C-alpha positions as CSV (number, residue, x, y, z in Angstrom):
1,M,-13.9,-44.4,-86.9
2,I,-13.3,-47.7,-85.1
3,D,-10.2,-49.6,-86.2
4,L,-10.6,-53.4,-85.9
5,S,-7.2,-54.2,-87.5
6,G,-5.4,-56.8,-85.4
7,K,-8.5,-57.6,-83.4
8,S,-10.1,-61.0,-83.0
9,I,-13.9,-61.0,-83.3
10,L,-16.5,-63.8,-83.0
11,I,-20.1,-63.6,-84.1
12,T,-22.6,-66.1,-82.8
13,G,-25.4,-67.0,-85.3
14,G,-22.8,-65.9,-87.9
15,T,-24.4,-67.5,-90.8
16,G,-27.7,-65.7,-90.6
17,S,-28.6,-62.6,-92.6
18,F,-27.0,-60.2,-90.3
19,G,-23.9,-62.3,-89.7
20,Q,-23.3,-62.7,-93.4
21,K,-23.5,-58.9,-93.9
22,F,-21.4,-58.1,-90.8
23,V,-18.7,-60.6,-91.9
24,G,-18.6,-59.1,-95.5
25,T,-18.5,-55.6,-94.1
26,V,-15.7,-56.3,-91.7
27,L,-13.6,-58.2,-94.2
28,E,-13.9,-55.3,-96.7
29,K,-13.2,-52.5,-94.3
30,Y,-10.6,-54.3,-92.1
31,P,-8.6,-56.7,-94.2
32,E,-5.9,-56.7,-91.5
33,I,-8.2,-58.2,-88.9
34,H,-6.4,-60.9,-87.0
35,R,-9.3,-63.4,-86.7
36,L,-13.0,-63.3,-87.6
37,V,-14.8,-66.4,-86.2
38,V,-18.2,-67.4,-87.6
39,F,-19.9,-69.4,-84.8
40,S,-23.1,-71.2,-85.7
41,R,-24.7,-74.7,-85.6
42,D,-25.6,-75.0,-89.4
43,E,-22.8,-76.8,-91.2
44,L,-24.4,-76.3,-94.6
45,K,-24.6,-72.6,-94.2
46,Q,-21.0,-72.5,-93.0
47,F,-19.9,-74.5,-96.0
48,E,-21.8,-72.1,-98.4
49,M,-20.4,-69.0,-96.6
50,S,-16.9,-70.4,-96.8
51,E,-17.4,-70.5,-100.6
52,T,-18.0,-66.8,-100.5
53,Y,-15.4,-66.0,-97.9
54,P,-12.7,-68.7,-98.2
55,K,-9.7,-68.9,-95.9
56,S,-7.5,-68.9,-99.0
57,K,-8.6,-65.4,-99.7
58,Y,-9.3,-64.1,-96.1
59,D,-6.6,-65.3,-93.9
60,G,-8.4,-64.2,-90.7
61,I,-11.7,-66.1,-91.3
62,R,-12.6,-69.1,-89.2
63,Y,-15.7,-71.3,-89.1
64,F,-16.7,-72.9,-85.8
65,L,-19.6,-75.3,-85.5
66,G,-21.3,-74.9,-82.2
67,D,-24.4,-74.0,-80.3
68,V,-24.9,-71.2,-77.7
69,R,-26.6,-73.8,-75.6
70,D,-23.2,-75.5,-75.1
71,K,-21.1,-73.4,-72.8
72,D,-18.1,-75.7,-73.1
73,R,-18.0,-75.1,-76.9
74,L,-18.3,-71.3,-76.3
75,M,-15.4,-71.4,-73.8
76,R,-13.2,-73.0,-76.4
77,A,-14.4,-70.6,-79.1
78,F,-13.8,-67.5,-77.0
79,E,-10.1,-68.2,-76.4
80,G,-8.2,-65.0,-77.5
81,I,-11.3,-63.2,-78.7
82,D,-11.5,-59.4,-78.1
83,I,-15.0,-58.7,-79.3
84,V,-18.1,-60.9,-79.4
85,I,-21.3,-60.1,-81.4
86,H,-24.2,-62.1,-80.1
87,A,-26.6,-62.6,-83.0
88,A,-27.7,-66.2,-82.4
89,A,-31.4,-66.6,-81.5
90,L,-34.6,-68.3,-82.4
91,K,-36.9,-65.6,-83.7
92,Q,-40.2,-66.9,-85.3
93,V,-43.1,-65.7,-83.1
94,P,-45.5,-68.5,-83.9
95,A,-42.8,-71.1,-83.4
96,A,-42.1,-69.7,-80.0
97,E,-45.7,-70.0,-78.8
98,Y,-45.7,-73.7,-79.8
99,N,-42.2,-74.6,-78.6
100,P,-41.6,-72.3,-75.7
101,F,-38.8,-74.0,-73.9
102,E,-36.7,-74.4,-77.1
103,F,-36.7,-70.5,-77.2
104,I,-35.9,-70.3,-73.5
105,N,-32.9,-72.7,-74.0
106,T,-31.5,-70.7,-76.9
107,N,-32.4,-67.1,-76.2
108,I,-32.0,-67.1,-72.4
109,I,-29.8,-69.9,-71.4
110,G,-27.7,-69.3,-74.5
111,A,-27.3,-65.6,-73.5
112,E,-26.2,-66.6,-70.0
113,N,-23.7,-69.0,-71.5
114,V,-22.2,-66.2,-73.7
115,I,-22.0,-63.9,-70.7
116,S,-20.3,-66.5,-68.6
117,A,-17.8,-67.6,-71.3
118,A,-17.0,-64.0,-72.1
119,I,-16.3,-63.1,-68.5
120,E,-14.2,-66.3,-67.9
121,K,-12.2,-65.8,-71.1
122,G,-11.7,-62.1,-70.7
123,V,-13.6,-60.9,-73.8
124,K,-13.4,-57.1,-73.6
125,T,-16.5,-56.1,-75.5
126,V,-19.9,-58.0,-76.1
127,V,-22.6,-56.5,-78.2
128,A,-25.9,-58.4,-78.1
129,L,-28.6,-57.9,-80.7
130,S,-32.1,-57.3,-79.4
131,T,-35.5,-56.7,-81.0
132,D,-38.4,-54.3,-80.9
133,K,-40.4,-57.3,-79.6
134,A,-38.5,-57.2,-76.3
135,A,-40.2,-53.9,-75.4
136,A,-43.4,-54.6,-73.5
137,P,-43.5,-58.1,-74.9
138,I,-46.8,-59.9,-75.5
139,N,-45.3,-63.0,-77.0
140,L,-42.8,-65.6,-75.8
141,Y,-40.1,-64.7,-78.2
142,G,-40.2,-61.0,-77.0
143,A,-40.2,-62.1,-73.4
144,T,-37.1,-64.3,-73.9
145,K,-35.3,-61.4,-75.7
146,L,-36.3,-59.0,-72.9
147,C,-34.9,-61.5,-70.4
148,A,-31.7,-61.8,-72.4
149,D,-31.4,-58.0,-72.4
150,K,-31.7,-57.9,-68.7
151,L,-29.0,-60.6,-68.4
152,F,-26.6,-58.6,-70.6
153,I,-27.2,-55.4,-68.6
154,A,-26.7,-57.2,-65.2
155,A,-23.5,-58.7,-66.6
156,N,-21.8,-55.3,-66.3
157,N,-22.3,-55.7,-62.4
158,I,-21.5,-59.4,-62.3
159,K,-18.1,-58.9,-64.0
160,G,-16.7,-57.3,-60.9
161,S,-13.5,-55.5,-61.5
162,R,-12.8,-57.3,-64.8
163,E,-12.6,-55.1,-68.0
164,N,-15.6,-56.6,-69.9
165,K,-18.4,-54.4,-71.2
166,F,-21.8,-55.6,-72.3
167,T,-24.0,-53.5,-74.6
168,I,-27.3,-54.1,-76.4
169,V,-28.5,-52.8,-79.8
170,R,-32.2,-52.9,-80.4
171,Y,-33.9,-52.4,-83.8
172,G,-36.9,-53.3,-85.8
173,N,-37.6,-55.6,-88.9
174,V,-34.7,-56.0,-91.2
175,M,-35.8,-55.4,-94.7
176,G,-36.0,-58.7,-96.7
177,S,-34.6,-60.9,-94.0
178,R,-35.8,-64.5,-93.5
179,G,-39.3,-64.4,-92.0
180,S,-40.0,-60.9,-93.0
181,V,-43.2,-60.0,-95.0
182,I,-41.5,-58.9,-98.2
183,P,-40.3,-62.4,-99.3
184,V,-43.7,-63.7,-98.5
185,F,-45.4,-61.1,-100.7
186,L,-43.0,-61.6,-103.5
187,K,-44.0,-65.3,-103.6
188,Q,-47.7,-64.5,-103.3
189,R,-47.8,-61.9,-106.1
190,T,-47.7,-64.6,-108.8
191,R,-51.3,-65.6,-107.7
192,N,-52.3,-61.9,-107.5
193,T,-53.5,-62.2,-103.9
194,L,-51.5,-61.0,-100.9
195,T,-52.4,-62.0,-97.3
196,V,-52.3,-59.3,-94.7
197,T,-52.9,-59.9,-91.0
198,D,-54.4,-56.4,-90.2
199,P,-55.0,-53.3,-92.3
200,E,-53.7,-51.0,-89.5
201,M,-50.4,-52.9,-88.9
202,T,-47.1,-51.0,-88.9
203,R,-43.4,-52.0,-88.4
204,F,-40.1,-50.3,-88.0
205,N,-37.7,-50.8,-90.9
206,I,-33.9,-51.1,-90.9
207,L,-31.4,-52.2,-93.7
208,L,-28.8,-54.8,-93.0
209,E,-26.2,-52.1,-93.6
210,E,-27.7,-49.9,-91.0
211,G,-27.8,-52.8,-88.5
212,V,-24.1,-53.5,-89.1
213,A,-23.2,-49.8,-88.7
214,L,-25.2,-49.7,-85.4
215,V,-23.1,-52.7,-84.0
216,L,-19.9,-51.1,-85.0
217,Y,-21.0,-47.8,-83.4
218,A,-21.8,-49.8,-80.2
219,I,-18.4,-51.4,-80.1
220,E,-16.6,-48.0,-80.1
221,N,-19.2,-45.8,-78.3
222,S,-20.5,-47.6,-75.2
223,L,-19.6,-47.8,-71.6
224,G,-21.6,-51.0,-71.1
225,G,-25.2,-51.4,-70.0
226,E,-26.8,-49.2,-72.6
227,I,-29.5,-50.3,-75.0
228,I,-28.8,-48.4,-78.2
229,V,-31.9,-47.7,-80.3
230,P,-31.5,-46.2,-83.8
231,K,-34.0,-43.6,-85.2
232,I,-35.4,-45.5,-88.2
233,P,-38.5,-45.1,-90.4
234,S,-41.7,-47.1,-90.1
235,Y,-43.9,-48.6,-92.9
236,R,-47.5,-49.6,-93.2
237,I,-47.9,-53.3,-94.1
238,L,-50.6,-52.3,-96.7
239,D,-48.0,-49.9,-98.3
240,V,-45.6,-52.8,-98.6
241,A,-48.2,-54.9,-100.3
242,K,-48.9,-52.0,-102.7
243,A,-45.2,-51.6,-103.5
244,V,-44.8,-55.3,-104.3
245,S,-48.0,-55.8,-106.3
246,P,-50.2,-52.7,-106.7
247,D,-53.0,-54.5,-108.4
248,A,-53.3,-57.6,-106.2
249,E,-56.2,-58.4,-104.1
250,I,-55.7,-58.3,-100.3
251,E,-56.9,-61.1,-98.1
252,Y,-57.1,-60.3,-94.4
253,I,-56.2,-63.3,-92.3
254,G,-56.1,-61.9,-88.7
255,L,-53.2,-61.5,-86.3
256,R,-51.0,-64.5,-85.6
257,P,-50.5,-65.7,-82.0
258,G,-48.4,-63.1,-80.1
259,E,-48.5,-60.5,-82.8
260,K,-48.9,-56.7,-82.2
261,I,-50.5,-54.1,-84.4
262,H,-47.6,-51.8,-83.8
263,E,-44.2,-52.5,-82.5
264,E,-42.4,-50.5,-79.8
265,M,-38.7,-50.0,-79.1
266,I,-38.9,-47.7,-76.1
267,T,-41.9,-47.8,-73.7
268,P,-43.2,-45.0,-71.5
269,A,-41.7,-46.9,-68.5
270,D,-38.3,-46.7,-70.2
271,S,-38.5,-43.0,-70.7
272,I,-37.0,-42.1,-67.3
273,N,-33.8,-43.7,-68.3
274,T,-33.7,-42.8,-72.0
275,I,-31.5,-40.1,-73.5
276,D,-31.5,-38.6,-77.0
277,I,-28.0,-38.4,-78.6
278,G,-29.0,-37.4,-82.2
279,D,-29.0,-40.3,-84.4
280,Y,-29.8,-42.7,-81.6
281,F,-31.7,-43.1,-78.4
282,M,-30.1,-44.8,-75.4
283,I,-31.8,-46.6,-72.6
284,L,-29.4,-46.3,-69.7
285,P,-29.2,-48.9,-67.0
286,A,-31.1,-47.9,-63.7
287,S,-28.3,-46.5,-61.5
288,S,-27.2,-43.9,-59.1
289,E,-27.1,-40.2,-60.0
290,K,-23.3,-40.3,-60.1
291,K,-23.3,-43.1,-62.7
292,R,-26.2,-41.5,-64.7
293,K,-24.0,-38.4,-64.9
294,L,-21.1,-40.5,-66.1
295,Y,-23.2,-41.8,-69.0
296,L,-24.6,-38.4,-69.8
297,D,-21.2,-36.8,-69.9
298,F,-19.8,-39.6,-72.1
299,H,-22.6,-39.6,-74.6
300,Q,-23.4,-35.9,-74.6
301,G,-27.2,-36.6,-74.6
302,N,-30.4,-35.1,-73.1
303,F,-33.1,-37.1,-71.3
304,V,-36.4,-37.5,-73.2
305,E,-39.6,-36.3,-71.6
306,N,-41.3,-38.6,-69.0
307,G,-43.8,-40.7,-70.8
308,F,-42.0,-40.7,-74.1
309,S,-42.4,-43.8,-76.2
310,Y,-40.9,-44.9,-79.6
311,N,-43.6,-46.7,-81.4
312,S,-43.9,-47.8,-85.1
313,G,-47.4,-46.4,-85.3
314,D,-46.5,-42.9,-83.9
315,N,-43.2,-42.5,-85.7
316,D,-42.3,-39.2,-87.3
317,Q,-40.4,-41.0,-90.2
318,W,-42.4,-43.0,-92.7
319,L,-41.5,-44.8,-95.9
320,S,-43.9,-44.2,-98.8
321,V,-45.0,-46.8,-101.3
322,E,-42.4,-45.5,-103.8
323,D,-39.7,-45.5,-101.0
324,I,-40.5,-49.2,-100.3
325,R,-40.5,-50.2,-103.9
326,S,-37.1,-48.5,-104.5
327,L,-35.6,-50.3,-101.5
328,I,-36.9,-53.6,-102.6
329,K,-35.5,-53.1,-106.1
330,K,-32.1,-52.1,-104.7
331,Y,-31.7,-54.6,-102.0
332,I,-34.0,-57.6,-102.6
333,Y,-35.6,-58.0,-106.0
334,P,-34.2,-55.8,-108.8
335,K,-36.9,-57.0,-111.3
336,L,-39.8,-55.6,-109.3
């Protein structure tokens, strides 16, 4: 088990759903952490978060206003930091189609700023959060995240002889997070009509706790350059609708711009570099046979078959309507 006592950690986008869960988990498990920096651009969310995690109670907590677009601010924030979790991103698919360069500035230029600042300030470990939409992207959001993934992988070469390592974790929809379908359905159930884009649509599902555990795993168990993909269940959007309001009418509204029927986390093209290590898949960086052996020996994994893909529509793990309802009651809306 990783020990973060005495470490200094910074999380970009630290006031988001993941950031708040990560901060709460770290403060609970590692009360002796030296410094935990919440870096984000939203002063209101930082104030609200400081009410939950005040410095008077948690000596190591810090709140830094800043934007990943501002490299100078990152340079200042990264002073003395051991580990950076890069969770900051613009994420709404329709907004990306309408405001493409804003997403480029945050998701790509911001990623490069994080990499440069981490190298220059000697941050030992950087874990970047990716998304299933970065695999074979068909929308601008996914394309910017794929580009960011490539930047973080390449950073392991750019660093030269420095002791930085850059790793990526990639997962699907976080249950109940902002922008996910469940809060939308919970609002719509009062009118007894739920809007569904397509009856065949599926998505991967991960809980915030599982996302945090994945990041902690990546901090301890990576060489740098891996994309770590958890084995998680899928759900059908229609089953989510039934779980939220079994008697509601369904109104089909069609796919939004840039939306897929099924999401993918590992493509057939990725399969030649993908290993199975039990609870996770890992997409290894394309490299020499000598370096591939180094990764294989370290992770004790086996290569998947050529042409393998990890797709929400072809998954072998599925949440039933009852499973979904139970999770919603436990984590989102106890009164369901």
